[in-house]
C-alpha atoms as a printed R data frame, in Angstrom:
   type eleno elety resid chain resno       x       y       z
1  ATOM     1    CA   UNK     A     1 106.984 143.213 157.909
2  ATOM     2    CA   UNK     A     2 103.950 142.395 160.045
3  ATOM     3    CA   UNK     A     3 103.629 139.023 158.310
4  ATOM     4    CA   UNK     A     4 107.246 138.220 159.119
5  ATOM     5    CA   UNK     A     5 106.712 139.055 162.797
6  ATOM     6    CA   UNK     A     6 103.618 136.835 162.870
7  ATOM     7    CA   UNK     A     7 105.621 134.020 161.325
8  ATOM     8    CA   UNK     A     8 108.361 134.384 163.929
9  ATOM     9    CA   UNK     A     9 105.797 134.425 166.738
10 ATOM    10    CA   UNK     A    10 104.130 131.286 165.403
11 ATOM    11    CA   UNK     A    11 107.521 129.575 165.182
12 ATOM    12    CA   UNK     A    12 108.251 130.408 168.822
13 ATOM    13    CA   UNK     A    13 104.864 128.988 169.830
14 ATOM    14    CA   UNK     A    14 105.626 125.833 167.859
15 ATOM    15    CA   UNK     A    15 108.989 125.440 169.580
16 ATOM    16    CA   UNK     A    16 107.384 125.719 173.020
17 ATOM    17    CA   UNK     A    17 104.665 123.174 172.229
18 ATOM    18    CA   UNK     A    18 107.126 120.793 170.599
19 ATOM    19    CA   UNK     A    19 109.309 120.894 173.698
20 ATOM    20    CA   UNK     A    20 106.256 119.926 175.780
21 ATOM    21    CA   UNK     A    21 105.522 117.113 173.343
22 ATOM    22    CA   UNK     A    22 109.090 115.858 173.742
23 ATOM    23    CA   UNK     A    23 108.510 115.573 177.472
24 ATOM    24    CA   UNK     A    24 105.501 113.321 176.917
25 ATOM    25    CA   UNK     A    25 102.551 115.730 176.670
26 ATOM    26    CA   UNK     A    26 100.542 114.186 173.836
27 ATOM    27    CA   UNK     A    27  98.097 117.105 173.573
28 ATOM    28    CA   UNK     A    28 101.060 119.359 172.825
29 ATOM    29    CA   UNK     A    29 101.678 117.245 169.719
30 ATOM    30    CA   UNK     A    30  98.294 118.279 168.348
31 ATOM    31    CA   UNK     A    31  99.009 121.925 169.105
32 ATOM    32    CA   UNK     A    32 102.444 121.579 167.470
33 ATOM    33    CA   UNK     A    33 100.874 120.285 164.288
34 ATOM    34    CA   UNK     A    34  98.403 123.179 164.314
35 ATOM    35    CA   UNK     A    35 101.263 125.671 164.627
36 ATOM    36    CA   UNK     A    36 103.104 123.983 161.752
37 ATOM    37    CA   UNK     A    37  99.999 124.266 159.569
38 ATOM    38    CA   UNK     A    38  99.759 127.974 160.407
39 ATOM    39    CA   UNK     A    39 103.467 128.419 159.636
40 ATOM    40    CA   UNK     A    40 102.968 126.741 156.276
41 ATOM    41    CA   UNK     A    41 100.067 129.074 155.441
42 ATOM    42    CA   UNK     A    42 101.958 132.183 156.556
43 ATOM    43    CA   UNK     A    43 105.056 131.158 154.586
44 ATOM    44    CA   UNK     A    44 102.930 130.732 151.463
45 ATOM    45    CA   UNK     A    45 101.324 134.145 152.026
46 ATOM    46    CA   UNK     A    46 104.781 135.683 152.439
47 ATOM    47    CA   UNK     A    47 105.996 134.005 149.237
48 ATOM    48    CA   UNK     A    48 102.978 135.384 147.353
49 ATOM    49    CA   UNK     A    49 103.591 138.844 148.778
50 ATOM    50    CA   UNK     A    50 107.228 138.769 147.662
51 ATOM    51    CA   UNK     A    51 106.233 137.571 144.196
52 ATOM    52    CA   UNK     A    52 103.653 140.352 143.814
53 ATOM    53    CA   UNK     A    53 106.232 142.937 144.887
54 ATOM    54    CA   UNK     A    54 108.661 141.625 142.280
55 ATOM    55    CA   UNK     A    55 106.034 141.827 139.538
56 ATOM    56    CA   UNK     A    56 105.101 145.401 140.477
57 ATOM    57    CA   UNK     A    57 108.719 146.564 140.179
58 ATOM    58    CA   UNK     A    58 109.026 145.395 136.579
């Protein structure tokens, strides 16, 4: 579940940066995109982990 907690933490960081971007902080837009890229990578890792667990059960 550590990967899930990391994903949730990254999502919270994204939300905070995106809110700053909405208020006109352009640098926060760059940080938001970085967080989204990390979320994408973590989600893919989580998908792979789930798939491996399913294969091991069979």
